[in-house]
Residue, then its C-alpha position, 0 to 999 in steps of 0.5 A: x797546585x792541588x795541595x795549594x788549592x786544598x790549603x786555601x780552601x781549608x783556611x777560608x771561612x767562605x766559598x771562593x770563586x775562581x777569580x778569588x783563588x787566582x788572587x790568593x794564588x797570585x796567578x796572572x799567566x794565561x797558561x797557569x789560569x788555564x791549568x787552575x781551571x783544569x785542576x779545579x775540575x779534577x778536584x771536583x771530579x774526585x769529590x775533594x771540592x764542590x762547585x756550587x750553583x753560585x759559581x764558587x768552590x768549597x772544600x767538601x769536608x767543610x761543607x754540609x755536603x757528603x760523599x757516600x754510597x747509595x742503598x735503595x730498596x724496593x719501595x723506592x727510598x734509600x739511605x746514603x752510607x758516609x764514611x765517619x758518619x755513624x748514621x745513614x742519611x735518609x733519601x726520600x723518593x722525591x730526592x733521589x735525583x736518578x741515583x740507583x743502588x750502589x751509586x757513589x753520590x754527593x748528598x746534601x744534608x737537609x736536616x739538622x745534624x743533631x736530629x735522630x734521623x738524618x735527611x738529605x737529597x742527592x745533588x749528583x751521581x759521582x760514579x755509577x758502580x754497576x752499569x750492567x744488570x740482569x732482567x727479563x725483556x718484553x717488547x711493545x711496538x718494536x721496543x724492548x722493555x727490560x724489567x730488572x731482577x734487582x728489585x732495589x733498582x727501581x728503573x725500566x730500561x728501554x732497548x731499541x730493536x737493533x740493540x736487542x741481540x734478537x732477544x724475544x719476550x721472556x728472555x733473560x738478558x744482561x743489559x748495559x745502562x745508557x743515558x737517563x730518560x727520566x728518573x726511573x727510565x733509561x736507555x740501554x742495550x742487550x749485551x748478552x742473552x742468557x736464555x728464556x726464563x722457563x728454560x731449565x737452569x736459566x734462573x740460576x744463570x741469571x744469578x751468576x751473571x749478576x755476580x760477574x762470575x765467568x762461566x766459559x773459559x776464554x779461548x787462550x785458556x782452551x788453547x793452553x790446555x792443549x800443551x798440558x800433559x794429562x799424565x805424570x812423566x818420568x821426567x816430572x818425577x825427578x827431584x820429587x819424594x816418591x810416595x807412590x807406595x805409601x798408603x795414601x787416600x782421599x775422603x770427600x763428599x759422594x759427588x766430589x770430582x775436584x780432589x785437592x787433598x789426600x792424607x796418610x798416617x803412621x805410628x812412629x816407634x817413639x809413640x808419636x803420630x806422623x800425619x801426611x797431608x798431600x795437596x795437588x801441585x796446581x801451581x806446577x801446571x798453572x804457571x804465573x802470568x799464563x792465560x790459565x793463571x790470569x783467568x784463575x786469578x780473575x775468578x778467584x774461587x770455584x763457585x758451588x751451586x745447588x746443581x753445578x760447579x763453576x770451577x776456577x780451573x777448566x775441568x781438564x785440570x780440576x777433575x783431571x791431572x790436578x785432581x788426586x784421583x785413585x790409582x793414578x800418579x799425581x804430583x803434590x806438595x806434601x806437608x808431613x807433621x810429627x805430633x806427640x800424644x798431646x797434639x804438640x807439633x814436634x817436627x815437620x817437612x814440606x816437600x814436593x812429591x809424587x803420590x798415588x792415592x789408594x782409594x777415594x773414600x766418602x764421608x758417608x762410608x768413613x763415618x759408618x766405620x768411625x761412628x757406627x762400627x760398620x766396615x763398607x766393602x773395600x774399606x777393610x784394609x784401611x780400617x786401622x789407618x782411619x781409627x788412628x786418624x780419628x785418634x790423632x784428630x781428637x787430640x788435635x781438636x782437644x789441643x785447639x780447644x785448650x788454646x781457644x778454638x771457637x766451634x760455632x756449630x752452625x748448620x748448613x742446608x743442602x738442596x737436592x734437585x731433579x734433572x730440571x733443577x727443581x728442588x725436591x728436598x732440603x735437608x741439613x748437610x751432615x757434619x760427621x766425624x769424617x768431616x771434622x777429621x779432615x777439617x782438623x788435619x787441613x787446619x794443622x797443615x795450613x798452620x804449619x805452612x804459614x808459620x814456616x814462611x812467617x818466621x822466614x820473614x818473606x812476603x806471603x798471603x795469610x788467612x786472617x780473622x780479626x778480633x770482633x769489634x767491642x761495640x758488637x760484643x757489647x750489643x750481643x751480651x746486652x741482648x742475651x741479657x734481656x733473655x736472662x743470660x749474664x756473662x761475667x768478664x771484661x769485653x775489652x779483652x775478649x780473647x778467643x778463650x772468652x768467646x769459647x766460654x760464652x758458646x759453652x755457656x750457651x750450648x745447652x740453651x734451647x735456642x742455642x743454634x739461633x744465638x750461635x748464628x747471631x753471635x757469628x754474625x757479630x764477628x768480623x769476616x775472615x779475609x786474605x791479607x799479605x800481613x799476618x794479623x792471626x785468625x781469631x776464630x781458630x785461636x791461631x797466631x799464624x794461618x794461611x790457605x794451602x790445602x785447596x789450590x784447585x778451587x781457591x786462588x790464594x792456595x795456588x799462590x801459596x804453592x807458588x811461593x813454596x816453589x819459589x822460596x823453598x824448592x827453587x831457593x829464589x829469594x832475590x831482591x827483585x823477587x821479594x819486591x815483585x811479591x810484596x806488591x802483587x800479594x796486596x792485590x791478590x789478597x784484596x781481589x781474592x777476598x772480593x771474589x770470595x764475597x761474590x761467590x758466597x753472596x751468589x751461593x746464598x742468593x741461589x739457595x734463597x731462590x730454590x728455597x722459595x721455589x720449593x715452598x711454592x708447592x707447599x703453600x698451606x702446609x704447616x711446620x714447626x720452626x724457631x724465631x730466628x730474628x725480630x724486626x719492626x716489620x715482622x719476625x723471621x722463622x727458621x724451620x728445622x731444615x733451615x728454611x727461613x720465612x717471614x711473618x709480616x707485621x701487617x699480617x698479624x692479627x694485632x698491633x704489635x709493639x717492637x722492642x729493639x733492645x730485647x728484640x721482642x714483639x708484643x701484641x697491644x690487645x692480645x699481650x702475646x709476646x714473641x721473642x728470639x729462640x721461641x718455637x712456633x707452628x707456622x703455615x706457609x701463606x706465600x712463596x715467590x721464586x722470582x722475589x726469593x721470599x717466603x711468608x708465613x703466619x703463626x698458627x700457635x706457640x709450641 
């Protein structure tokens, strides 16, 4: 019946009443009339049709109405993003009709479609995607009022005392929205008290809750841990290759406790290199469908914040039996690859193993050997292996570069905090030879595993990175053209090699770091998918994530598939059908949880940077203009702290040129553009609002 109704409305040049639909469908029986009414309600709820105030039905796609996602800002107005429309629809504060940020809404376009700016009004809220918010509660006359942390959601939530979970003034709480009282006031109830806003760490916990990241493990997971052995038994060593006497070790950060990967190296008699990448066999302990597995899948990833790690797996596994700690036996899946002197893969093996790491090395000490030729105590017997690894890593990197590997060379900030989580220093995270060596080896193992399963034509999960959209690259090239940089070539066929040449061309420019970051933002995001679409950034035809199963669920899944296909030889019709269906969900969910994790980490960093700058107001710093907008310009300091110079605070009226991304003073004729270096003074910083404001002292 649904299809018939849609077809009738599609062919009609006007809206139809239920009686007109009855006539066209020749419905007379009472039960069919009743069914028609129910189907019309379903179609309306699914936003396929619209029921007007004149009691008539029309097809949404044939009307002046659109379904989209509401994006509001702290000033109260917003924009509705609609699939198929290039321009967002502007919604004034008066026309928001109770919609809040991220609501799926039905919007009526009130302006002409030909105008530069589309305007509209919200007719109804189709679905409220977010119903739980974080905020601070304070009480007046026995009633709680929650001010939300998310300033894009301009509402106040009223909470009755008996729905407040005994919270007090200043508590950060999770509040669930109830009925709307007015456009900007809602009823609600507290469903969790996070802690007092002044307690150490509560600021970060509030952000963690915002992204629905689980902190505590449920009871059934804790119960399952009791049955997991914390040592490798004789029985578990059977049918595994024994590598305990091999020289295998790990290289990680100084404070790493969840060690996924270990490496080994040999020079073969034919002059080739034999690289061993040995990865913790997490899926042996985390059985499919168990409470541990279900919770790991729900989390999707570990989350690394400035003062804590929220692990995907409980510490008993992530820091214990699954972690490749030194001088203890651990179960692993090994990928051993033979390379020739040009970095070409000659042969490989993928097998179950038992290993015993000799030493837990740190990047800092490995770099002291490979960069400064200083051998730390305890590293003497591994010097030759490390130098051989460096030799192979250089060859592998050169081979990747030849095929089009793109190194954007984007820096990351590291925020150092004290025991009460106050930021004490912000530095650029070091990326030395040791870090790049491990990166090269992990990429090699990931490609090897992915390619092996791909050519078996079996269901699998891939890490994909699609080619950038032509309009994004066109826009970027147009922008750098305004800076005087012109790149020859056909952007319709912008292969990794072309991108690599662009990076090389820009690499010696003073503003390279900013230009590289802007170029990276024009790329598509890498995601997980159950079909192989290649990895553009790595110039890899086939790629997966195999090397971090302690902290990424897709890697755990890859291990499970290796057990199923390679070690158990289970490729039955039912098994393949099971994974074909399940991998679609795992890929989508893992990509979603990865995004939540990255957004959470970024928001925590923004907050801690603002908190750090609160104690540096009035101080001057040198930085580079990283972005120019119609409301001001952003300055990135050398330690990667970024702040805004608001247009309203600049001592002139500045004209914004969107194409060249420049600001030009009307009276002074001073011009600011991306990449220029300036001296700025910190004039405002707010941890709560996560903002830093600068004023320009002078150009450098």
